[in-house]
Each structure stands twice: as structure tokens, then as C-alpha cells.
C-alpha positions in Angstrom: 0.1 84.2 83.9 -2.3 84.2 81.5 -4.1 87.9 81.2 -7.9 87.2 79.4 -11.4 89.0 79.7 -9.4 92.3 81.3 -11.1 95.4 79.3 -8.6 98.6 79.3 -8.8 100.7 82.3 -6.5 102.8 84.4 -5.4 102.9 88.6 -5.1 105.6 90.5 -3.3 103.9 93.3 -3.3 106.6 95.8 -7.3 105.9 95.6 -7.1 102.2 96.2 -7.1 101.4 99.9 -4.3 100.6 101.8 -3.6 97.4 103.9 -1.2 96.5 106.3 0.4 93.1 106.0 2.3 91.2 108.7 6.0 91.1 108.9 9.0 90.0 111.5 10.3 93.4 111.5 8.8 97.1 110.3 5.3 97.1 108.1 4.4 96.3 104.4 1.4 98.3 103.0 -0.1 97.1 100.2 -2.5 98.6 97.7 -4.1 96.0 95.5 -6.5 95.5 92.3 -7.5 92.3 91.3 -8.0 91.9 87.5 -9.6 88.1 87.1 -6.6 85.5 88.0 -4.0 88.5 87.6 -3.2 90.2 91.0 -1.6 93.6 90.5 -0.2 95.5 93.7 1.4 98.6 94.5 3.8 97.6 97.8 5.2 99.8 100.6 7.9 98.4 102.9 9.0 100.9 105.9 13.0 100.9 106.6 14.0 98.4 108.7 11.3 95.7 106.5 12.1 91.7 106.8 9.5 89.6 105.5 7.7 86.7 107.9 7.8 84.4 105.6 9.1 82.3 102.7 7.8 83.1 99.6 7.1 80.5 96.1 4.5 82.1 94.5 5.5 83.5 91.4 5.9 87.5 90.9 6.8 89.9 88.3 8.7 93.0 90.5 9.6 96.3 89.9 11.3 98.6 92.3 10.2 102.0 92.4 11.4 103.7 95.3 14.2 102.6 98.1 16.0 99.2 97.6 14.5 96.0 98.1 17.1 93.0 99.7 15.8 89.5 98.5 17.2 86.0 99.9 16.6 82.7 97.7 17.1 79.7 99.5 20.1 78.4 97.8 21.5 81.4 99.9 22.1 83.8 97.1 21.1 87.3 97.7 20.2 90.2 95.3 19.4 93.7 95.6 17.0 95.8 93.7 17.6 99.6 93.1 15.1 102.2 91.5 14.4 100.9 87.8 15.2 97.4 88.4 13.2 94.1 88.4 13.4 90.3 89.1 10.8 87.8 87.6 10.5 84.5 89.2 8.0 81.5 88.2 5.6 79.7 90.5 7.3 76.8 92.5 10.7 78.1 92.0 13.2 79.5 94.2 11.6 80.6 97.6 12.3 84.0 98.3 12.5 86.2 101.3 12.3 90.0 101.2 13.9 92.7 103.2 14.0 96.7 103.0 16.4 98.0 105.0 15.9 101.5 104.1 12.7 100.7 102.9 11.4 100.3 99.4 8.2 101.1 96.6 7.4 98.3 94.8 4.9 97.3 91.6 4.2 93.6 91.7 2.2 91.6 89.3 1.1 88.3 90.1 
């Protein structure tokens, strides 16, 4: 990820429009800002959320609240609690998320 030509700015996430995204179970709500090629999101997963796809896009992800479960295509499983993060490159391990108790995430990709 290369960040260039992005002037200093602040974001009040409560004022960014919330959009709903598909899920196999539960709901996903995103608040998204685009800065050139960099997408920054505040994401909320409702309790019982299960992604409807495997993702191979790279991210830096920080768990702000709740609990995020991430399964990799190699079968390994990881749990993030508030204050924990993960990072994965584009085209690296495919991953799929769930949030049995719900989660709030900050994601840069």
C-alpha cells in the first residue's frame, strides 16, 4: 500500500454514511472513506455474523470492540479481542471472518 497525495484530515466516523453489506449470517455495516487508492473503513458486525465469501485482499485490521474470529484457507483459526490486530498482504492467505458476539473493526486496505 502506497499512501501519497493525501493531505492531513480528520474523520468523524459518526457522520460517515453507513452501508449494509451481504453476509451468510448476521449483518455487516461499513462506514467507508477513500483516500486515493487507500480505503479506510469502520466496520460493525452484528452478533452471529459470518462472511459470505473468502477474501484474498490485503488488510491491516484493528479490533476495537467485540470479538473477531478469522479462519484462513489453510484451516488455522485466530481470535482478535479489542486492541489486537492482524495484517495480511494482497494475494496471501485467503481469510473469512465471523463474529459470534459481534465486533467493531477499523480496517485499512
